[in-house]
ROLUM-978504 format. One record per residue (C-alpha): residue number from 1; residue in three letters; chain; x, z, y. Coordinates in steps of 0.25 Angstrom, whole numbers, padded with zeros to 4 digits. Layout:
% ROLUM-978504
SITE pos code unit     x     z     y
SITE NUM  ALA    A     X     Z     Y
...
//
This chain:
% ROLUM-978504
SITE pos code unit     x     z     y
SITE   1  MET    A -0112 -0425 -1044
SITE   2  GLN    A -0116 -0414 -1036
SITE   3  LYS    A -0115 -0404 -1047
SITE   4  LYS    A -0101 -0408 -1051
SITE   5  SER    A -0096 -0408 -1037
SITE   6  SER    A -0101 -0394 -1035
SITE   7  ASP    A -0095 -0389 -1049
SITE   8  SER    A -0082 -0395 -1045
SITE   9  SER    A -0082 -0387 -1032
SITE  10  THR    A -0085 -0374 -1040
SITE  11  TRP    A -0073 -0377 -1049
SITE  12  ARG    A -0064 -0381 -1038
SITE  13  ALA    A -0068 -0369 -1030
SITE  14  LEU    A -0066 -0359 -1042
SITE  15  SER    A -0053 -0365 -1045
SITE  16  THR    A -0048 -0364 -1031
SITE  17  GLU    A -0053 -0350 -1030
SITE  18  SER    A -0046 -0347 -1043
SITE  19  ALA    A -0032 -0354 -1039
SITE  20  GLY    A -0033 -0346 -1025
SITE  21  ALA    A -0035 -0333 -1032
SITE  22  VAL    A -0022 -0334 -1041
SITE  23  GLU    A -0014 -0340 -1030
SITE  24  LYS    A -0017 -0328 -1021
SITE  25  ALA    A -0014 -0318 -1033
SITE  26  GLY    A -0002 -0326 -1035
SITE  27  SER    A  0004 -0322 -1023
SITE  28  SER    A  0008 -0308 -1029
SITE  29  ILE    A  0010 -0313 -1045
SITE  30  VAL    A  0023 -0314 -1049
SITE  31  ALA    A  0030 -0318 -1064
SITE  32  ILE    A  0039 -0308 -1070
SITE  33  HIS    A  0049 -0312 -1081
SITE  34  ALA    A  0051 -0300 -1090
SITE  35  ARG    A  0049 -0305 -1103
SITE  36  ARG    A  0053 -0317 -1111
SITE  37  ARG    A  0046 -0329 -1109
SITE  38  ILE    A  0033 -0328 -1101
SITE  39  PRO    A  0034 -0321 -1089
SITE  40  ALA    A  0023 -0311 -1085
SITE  41  SER    A  0016 -0311 -1071
SITE  42  GLY    A  0015 -0298 -1062
SITE  43  VAL    A  0009 -0296 -1048
SITE  44  HIS    A  0017 -0291 -1036
SITE  45  TRP    A  0008 -0277 -1034
SITE  46  ARG    A  0015 -0272 -1022
SITE  47  SER    A  0028 -0274 -1014
SITE  48  GLY    A  0040 -0275 -1024
SITE  49  ILE    A  0031 -0271 -1036
SITE  50  VAL    A  0026 -0281 -1047
SITE  51  VAL    A  0016 -0277 -1058
SITE  52  THR    A  0016 -0284 -1071
SITE  53  ALA    A  0012 -0281 -1086
SITE  54  GLU    A  0021 -0272 -1092
SITE  55  HIS    A  0021 -0279 -1106
SITE  56  ALA    A  0027 -0291 -1099
SITE  57  LEU    A  0039 -0285 -1096
SITE  58  GLU    A  0048 -0287 -1108
SITE  59  ARG    A  0061 -0281 -1101
SITE  60  ASP    A  0063 -0271 -1091
SITE  61  GLU    A  0075 -0278 -1083
SITE  62  GLU    A  0078 -0292 -1079
SITE  63  ILE    A  0064 -0295 -1075
SITE  64  THR    A  0061 -0306 -1064
SITE  65  VAL    A  0049 -0308 -1055
SITE  66  ARG    A  0044 -0322 -1050
SITE  67  LEU    A  0037 -0321 -1038
SITE  68  PRO    A  0025 -0330 -1031
SITE  69  ASP    A  0036 -0338 -1023
SITE  70  ARG    A  0044 -0341 -1037
SITE  71  GLN    A  0055 -0332 -1032
SITE  72  THR    A  0060 -0323 -1043
SITE  73  VAL    A  0064 -0308 -1041
SITE  74  VAL    A  0068 -0296 -1050
SITE  75  GLY    A  0058 -0287 -1056
SITE  76  MET    A  0063 -0272 -1058
SITE  77  LEU    A  0054 -0265 -1069
SITE  78  ALA    A  0048 -0253 -1062
SITE  79  GLY    A  0039 -0247 -1072
SITE  80  ARG    A  0031 -0251 -1084
SITE  81  ASP    A  0017 -0245 -1090
SITE  82  PRO    A  0014 -0251 -1103
SITE  83  SER    A  0002 -0242 -1104
SITE  84  THR    A -0004 -0251 -1092
SITE  85  ASP    A  0004 -0263 -1095
SITE  86  ILE    A  0009 -0263 -1080
SITE  87  ALA    A  0024 -0264 -1075
SITE  88  ILE    A  0030 -0265 -1062
SITE  89  LEU    A  0041 -0273 -1057
SITE  90  LYS    A  0049 -0271 -1043
SITE  91  ILE    A  0053 -0282 -1036
SITE  92  GLU    A  0061 -0284 -1023
SITE  93  THR    A  0051 -0284 -1013
SITE  94  VAL    A  0045 -0298 -1010
SITE  95  ASP    A  0035 -0303 -1000
SITE  96  LEU    A  0023 -0304 -1011
SITE  97  PRO    A  0009 -0301 -1009
SITE  98  MET    A  0002 -0290 -1017
SITE  99  PRO    A -0011 -0293 -1024
SITE 100  GLU    A -0024 -0290 -1018
SITE 101  ILE    A -0032 -0282 -1028
SITE 102  ALA    A -0046 -0283 -1033
SITE 103  ASP    A -0056 -0274 -1038
SITE 104  ILE    A -0056 -0276 -1053
SITE 105  THR    A -0067 -0266 -1056
SITE 106  THR    A -0076 -0275 -1050
SITE 107  PHE    A -0074 -0286 -1061
SITE 108  LYS    A -0083 -0288 -1073
SITE 109  VAL    A -0083 -0295 -1087
SITE 110  GLY    A -0084 -0310 -1085
SITE 111  HIS    A -0076 -0310 -1071
SITE 112  TRP    A -0065 -0320 -1070
SITE 113  VAL    A -0052 -0316 -1066
SITE 114  LEU    A -0037 -0324 -1064
SITE 115  ALA    A -0026 -0320 -1072
SITE 116  ALA    A -0014 -0324 -1063
SITE 117  GLY    A  0002 -0323 -1066
SITE 118  ARG    A  0014 -0331 -1062
SITE 119  THR    A  0022 -0340 -1072
SITE 120  SER    A  0038 -0340 -1075
SITE 121  GLU    A  0040 -0351 -1065
SITE 122  GLY    A  0032 -0343 -1054
SITE 123  GLY    A  0018 -0351 -1054
SITE 124  LEU    A  0005 -0344 -1055
SITE 125  ARG    A -0003 -0343 -1067
SITE 126  ALA    A -0018 -0340 -1069
SITE 127  SER    A -0028 -0338 -1080
SITE 128  LEU    A -0044 -0336 -1077
SITE 129  ALA    A -0050 -0325 -1086
SITE 130  MET    A -0063 -0317 -1087
SITE 131  VAL    A -0064 -0302 -1087
SITE 132  GLY    A -0068 -0299 -1101
SITE 133  VAL    A -0068 -0284 -1102
SITE 134  VAL    A -0071 -0272 -1090
SITE 135  LEU    A -0070 -0259 -1095
SITE 136  PRO    A -0066 -0245 -1088
SITE 137  ALA    A -0053 -0240 -1089
SITE 138  LEU    A -0043 -0243 -1102
SITE 139  ARG    A -0034 -0236 -1107
SITE 140  THR    A -0024 -0246 -1113
SITE 141  TRP    A -0018 -0245 -1128
SITE 142  ARG    A -0005 -0241 -1120
SITE 143  GLY    A -0012 -0230 -1114
SITE 144  GLY    A -0012 -0234 -1100
SITE 145  LEU    A -0026 -0233 -1092
SITE 146  LEU    A -0031 -0246 -1084
SITE 147  ASP    A -0042 -0243 -1074
SITE 148  GLN    A -0051 -0253 -1080
SITE 149  THR    A -0051 -0262 -1092
SITE 150  VAL    A -0051 -0276 -1089
SITE 151  ARG    A -0049 -0287 -1098
SITE 152  LEU    A -0050 -0302 -1098
SITE 153  ASP    A -0056 -0310 -1108
SITE 154  ARG    A -0043 -0318 -1113
SITE 155  ASN    A -0028 -0314 -1113
SITE 156  ILE    A -0019 -0320 -1103
SITE 157  HIS    A -0006 -0328 -1102
SITE 158  PRO    A  0006 -0318 -1104
SITE 159  ASN    A  0012 -0323 -1090
SITE 160  LEU    A -0001 -0318 -1085
SITE 161  SER    A  0001 -0303 -1089
SITE 162  GLY    A  0006 -0295 -1077
SITE 163  GLY    A -0002 -0304 -1067
SITE 164  PRO    A -0015 -0301 -1061
SITE 165  SER    A -0029 -0303 -1064
SITE 166  VAL    A -0036 -0309 -1050
SITE 167  ASP    A -0050 -0311 -1045
SITE 168  ASP    A -0056 -0324 -1038
SITE 169  GLN    A -0048 -0319 -1025
SITE 170  GLY    A -0034 -0317 -1031
SITE 171  ARG    A -0035 -0302 -1031
SITE 172  LEU    A -0028 -0295 -1043
SITE 173  LEU    A -0037 -0286 -1051
SITE 174  GLY    A -0026 -0282 -1061
SITE 175  ILE    A -0015 -0285 -1069
SITE 176  ASN    A -0016 -0294 -1082
SITE 177  THR    A -0010 -0290 -1095
SITE 178  SER    A -0011 -0294 -1110
SITE 179  ALA    A -0004 -0283 -1116
SITE 180  LEU    A -0016 -0271 -1115
SITE 181  SER    A -0025 -0278 -1123
SITE 182  ARG    A -0024 -0287 -1136
SITE 183  TYR    A -0035 -0297 -1133
SITE 184  THR    A -0036 -0299 -1118
SITE 185  ALA    A -0028 -0296 -1106
SITE 186  VAL    A -0032 -0284 -1098
SITE 187  VAL    A -0032 -0283 -1082
SITE 188  ILE    A -0024 -0271 -1078
SITE 189  PRO    A -0032 -0267 -1066
SITE 190  ALA    A -0025 -0267 -1053
SITE 191  SER    A -0028 -0252 -1051
SITE 192  THR    A -0021 -0249 -1064
SITE 193  VAL    A -0009 -0257 -1060
SITE 194  GLU    A -0008 -0250 -1047
SITE 195  ARG    A -0008 -0236 -1053
SITE 196  VAL    A  0001 -0240 -1063
SITE 197  ALA    A  0010 -0248 -1055
SITE 198  SER    A  0011 -0236 -1044
SITE 199  GLU    A  0016 -0227 -1055
SITE 200  LEU    A  0026 -0237 -1061
SITE 201  GLU    A  0031 -0239 -1047
SITE 202  LYS    A  0034 -0223 -1046
SITE 203  LYS    A  0038 -0219 -1060
SITE 204  GLY    A  0041 -0233 -1068
SITE 205  HIS    A  0032 -0229 -1079
SITE 206  VAL    A  0018 -0223 -1079
SITE 207  ARG    A  0017 -0209 -1085
SITE 208  ARG    A  0010 -0206 -1097
SITE 209  GLY    A  0005 -0194 -1105
SITE 210  TYR    A  0011 -0190 -1118
SITE 211  LEU    A  0006 -0182 -1129
SITE 212  GLY    A  0016 -0186 -1141
SITE 213  VAL    A  0005 -0189 -1151
SITE 214  GLY    A  0001 -0201 -1160
SITE 215  MET    A -0015 -0201 -1161
SITE 216  GLN    A -0025 -0209 -1169
SITE 217  LEU    A -0040 -0208 -1167
SITE 218  VAL    A -0048 -0201 -1178
SITE 219  ARG    A -0061 -0199 -1182
SITE 220  LEU    A -0066 -0184 -1183
SITE 221  PRO    A -0073 -0179 -1196
SITE 222  ASN    A -0087 -0176 -1192
SITE 223  ARG    A -0085 -0161 -1197
SITE 224  PHE    A -0077 -0159 -1183
SITE 225  HIS    A -0089 -0162 -1175
SITE 226  ASP    A -0097 -0151 -1177
SITE 227  LEU    A -0084 -0141 -1182
SITE 228  LEU    A -0076 -0143 -1170
SITE 229  LYS    A -0086 -0147 -1160
SITE 230  ILE    A -0080 -0161 -1158
SITE 231  GLN    A -0089 -0173 -1153
SITE 232  SER    A -0079 -0184 -1153
SITE 233  GLU    A -0078 -0192 -1167
SITE 234  THR    A -0063 -0195 -1166
SITE 235  GLY    A -0050 -0188 -1162
SITE 236  ILE    A -0035 -0191 -1160
SITE 237  MET    A -0027 -0187 -1172
SITE 238  ILE    A -0013 -0184 -1170
SITE 239  MET    A -0004 -0193 -1178
SITE 240  ARG    A  0009 -0190 -1172
SITE 241  VAL    A  0015 -0178 -1163
SITE 242  GLU    A  0029 -0182 -1156
SITE 243  PRO    A  0039 -0172 -1156
SITE 244  GLU    A  0041 -0164 -1143
SITE 245  SER    A  0029 -0171 -1138
SITE 246  PRO    A  0017 -0164 -1129
SITE 247  ALA    A  0009 -0164 -1142
SITE 248  GLU    A  0018 -0158 -1150
SITE 249  LYS    A  0022 -0147 -1140
SITE 250  ALA    A  0007 -0144 -1139
SITE 251  GLY    A  0005 -0142 -1154
SITE 252  VAL    A -0002 -0155 -1158
SITE 253  THR    A  0001 -0159 -1173
SITE 254  LEU    A -0001 -0171 -1181
SITE 255  GLY    A -0014 -0172 -1187
SITE 256  ASP    A -0022 -0164 -1175
SITE 257  VAL    A -0034 -0172 -1169
SITE 258  LEU    A -0035 -0173 -1155
SITE 259  VAL    A -0051 -0172 -1151
SITE 260  GLY    A -0050 -0168 -1136
SITE 261  LEU    A -0041 -0168 -1124
SITE 262  ASN    A -0044 -0158 -1113
SITE 263  GLU    A -0058 -0155 -1118
SITE 264  THR    A -0062 -0169 -1119
SITE 265  PRO    A -0064 -0176 -1132
SITE 266  VAL    A -0055 -0188 -1136
SITE 267  HIS    A -0061 -0199 -1144
SITE 268  ASP    A -0049 -0208 -1144
SITE 269  ILE    A -0034 -0209 -1140
SITE 270  ASP    A -0037 -0217 -1128
SITE 271  ASP    A -0045 -0203 -1124
SITE 272  VAL    A -0030 -0197 -1126
SITE 273  GLN    A -0023 -0207 -1117
SITE 274  THR    A -0032 -0203 -1106
SITE 275  TYR    A -0024 -0190 -1105
SITE 276  LEU    A -0010 -0196 -1106
SITE 277  ALA    A -0012 -0202 -1093
SITE 278  GLY    A  0000 -0199 -1082
SITE 279  GLU    A -0009 -0188 -1075
SITE 280  HIS    A -0009 -0180 -1087
SITE 281  ILE    A  0006 -0177 -1089
SITE 282  GLY    A  0010 -0163 -1089
SITE 283  LYS    A -0003 -0158 -1091
SITE 284  PRO    A -0010 -0150 -1101
SITE 285  LEU    A -0019 -0157 -1112
SITE 286  LYS    A -0029 -0150 -1120
SITE 287  ALA    A -0030 -0155 -1133
SITE 288  SER    A -0042 -0153 -1143
SITE 289  ILE    A -0036 -0155 -1158
SITE 290  ILE    A -0043 -0153 -1172
SITE 291  ARG    A -0032 -0148 -1179
SITE 292  GLY    A -0034 -0143 -1194
SITE 293  GLY    A -0050 -0144 -1193
SITE 294  ALA    A -0050 -0135 -1180
SITE 295  LEU    A -0050 -0139 -1165
SITE 296  THR    A -0039 -0134 -1158
SITE 297  GLU    A -0032 -0137 -1143
SITE 298  VAL    A -0018 -0139 -1139
SITE 299  VAL    A -0013 -0142 -1124
SITE 300  ILE    A -0004 -0153 -1124
SITE 301  GLY    A  0005 -0155 -1111
SITE 302  VAL    A  0004 -0170 -1108
SITE 303  GLY    A  0018 -0177 -1108
SITE 304  GLU    A  0023 -0190 -1102
SITE 305  ARG    A  0025 -0200 -1111
SITE 306  PRO    A  0040 -0202 -1114
SITE 307  GLY    A  0046 -0214 -1107
SITE 308  ALA    A  0033 -0217 -1101
SITE 309  SER    A  0031 -0230 -1095
//
């Protein structure tokens, strides 16, 4: 009987703590109506700015935001970044707290988190999940950079996209999204959210570099290793060159095989994406290319992706 009582007390304590964590986080969680049927969730990031998942905004206008007190206000889209799946909305300044931020870098595989959100009626929603994967920085399939890779062990209800993952004290670890992985939810770290949200607030989009090429990973013939002194086993074949693009202006042609950038070998397309971050725009990029069986170099001026968002 004493053991049952002890077990019950432990369960009750865990339940109380998790409910308290969700309630604390919920003071800055909102519901966002910008798609058919199920709304997304969002977080009041700072005064008048709400952060959410970009993929959950199916329209740019007629967006409404339901606040924790169930009041509904208009949300004005202020910027999107599909590459990190982050968007921000501006709302009339209301007396909403900002989330307390936790250090996501201390989380390990096996730690529990609470994915939180807000329903269309204004009530809180939560789901318990385990951290399934922790890895270094991640270049998403859309080209954006997450400061750390944190995947949960399951996918999440669509209503929870844009809402936070929180720790046992109700502190925000990052923003949940189901759009950056096919199999499980990804937590966009708070540091990434802050960096992207700040740029969106200033410019409405995140600047992305642009070369104007279509690329495909290829395996290099063994003879190239000795003949051209190339250590990498793979290269990036140029499958398309867009007219008037930085690559065309630099003389890049169809069939060229890219093996290095700024004297650093490239092994896959992610290596190329590294040089397309906003800070590289307008700077020269020295490309080492195999053309006609010989190694040559061209200098490409990194452009800004047209219609960057």
